[in-house]
C-alpha positions, 0 to 999 in steps of 0.5 A: 058658566064656569071657565075651565081655570076658575079658582086657579090664580096667577101672580105676573111679575110681568112687562112688555109682550111675551109673559103678558100675552101668555097670561092674557091666554089664562085670563080668557080661559077664567084664571085670576091673574094678579099683574104686579106693576112697579110704582109710578108708570107700571108696565113700560108697555103702557107708555109704548103708544097712544093708539087706542083711545090714547091707551097703548095698543100692545098694553090694551092687547094683551093685558085684559082680564087682569088685576093690576097690583102696584108694588115697590118691591124694593120694599121689605113690606111689599115684598112680604105681602108679594109672598102672601099673595104667592102662598095662595097662588096657582102660578108665578111667571115672570119676565124681567131682566136677567137675575132681577127676580132672584134678587128681589127674593122671588127666583124660581128655585127659591119659591119652589122651596116655600111653596111646593105646589107652585108652578113657575114659569120664567121667561127670558130671552136667551135663556139661563145659561149660555154666553148670551144669558145675560144679554138683552133680548128684544123682540127684533134682536131675537129675530135677527139672532135665529136668522129670522130676519135674513130669510124675510124681506126682498132679495135687495134687503131683510126685513122684520116681520110685521109683528112681534113674533119672537114675543108671541112665540115665546108667550104661547110656548109659555102658555101651554107650558103652565097648562101642561104643569097644571094638568101634571100637578093634578096627578103629583099634587106637586108644582113644576119650575118651567123656563122658556126663552124667546130664542128658543121658542123662535129657533123652534119656528124656524125649522124648516130653514134649518132643515133645508140649509142643514142637509146641502140644500141651498141657502133660502132665499128673501122672497118677499111676498112670494114663497122661497121654494114653492111655485107659483105662490104668491102675487100676480098682477092684474088688468087693474093694477090690483094683485091677487095671491094664489097657491099651487101646492100639487102637480093636479093643481098646476093643471087646473091653474094651466087648463081652466085658468091660464087656458093653456093646457100645453104648460103642463107639458112644458119641460121648465114647469114639469114639477115644482122644483123646475116651476120654481127655477123657473119662477121668473118665466112662469110669473110673466106668463101668468101676468100676461093672461091676468092682464086683461082682467080685474082682480074680481074676474081673476079671483072668481077664475080661481075659485072655480078652478079650485085654486087657492087664493087670497085678497091682500087686504089692508089692516083696515080691511081685516078689521071688517072682513066677512068671515069675522062678521059672519062667524060673530068673532068680535066682542066687546071689553072695558078699558080706562078709556071705555069700551073697545072691540076685540076678537074671541080667542082662536080656540072654540069651545061649544056652549062657553065663551073667554072671559074677556075682561077689562084692561085694569087701570094702573094699580086699581087693585091694590087697595083690595089685594092689600086687604085680602092679604093683610100682614099677620096679626092684622085685625 
């Protein structure tokens, strides 16, 4: 089975999450990804935790299917080897600290001059210019600077979303940018110089709150697990102490909720709840009415009522419950892949292509491919 990026070589001078997340997508599509790591401990994400049979959960998640090449880029011989590898590569991506790649002689402008067909991608925290250019930019800090944390949490305190959304956003824009550049090179024969900042990526995702406030709208409130502008939309307590989540997106669904679930058709004529803005303004009163109706019933009973009425709903699952989710099982979404700690299980990538599957290669041992790559790209004149 030939994957779409078979024959494409990606060299990744990467660490942490954002750039590795981008290159893992490329590896899943069949690209050869050569991950350059520092001597000793390699990518510092290897040491973030020991959750996966002694391995870092972060590292396992974003680094399967890659080759690990250990180089000391302060040494001229190793810099020369990296340049020989790049001479035959299609993509170079890096997310070192500001200016570090340039100081090592691997700045995008310099590389593009030497290798015109090479696609370069610089992943930074705040971009290549501006007053924040040289600031360290870890995921939570970027979330704070874009305003995301200010609208996440409950009314009393802000909160960090439970996943690394700035890193993921930056990684996905780098991934799609690289795919676009590969397609463009098919037409022009020339590579491209790309740059993606975590700040810009997450700023794009802040579009709804921006447009809400920028044109004289009210500030977006922190609403916990409820929606800040749609009601009813969130979690509601049932008689067994469990909570069900439901969402009403339009007046037709509101009528169905009132008539078929709450058994109170008169609510559709209540002036407090005549449209979504009014329902949102009276959300506390509406929540009390819904929970009063739910109180005699278990969550399973309420979910059954919502299903029959065609009201969108969900269970609040733990991560452990997610790992045995019946939808994932029914659709055969889990696959095994290898690692230094032995076989592991992970999810197939989200995009399904009829007739083929992602590569899902092994998580590399630090430096596992160094000797082979040195032999593949010998110094000139070496027999």
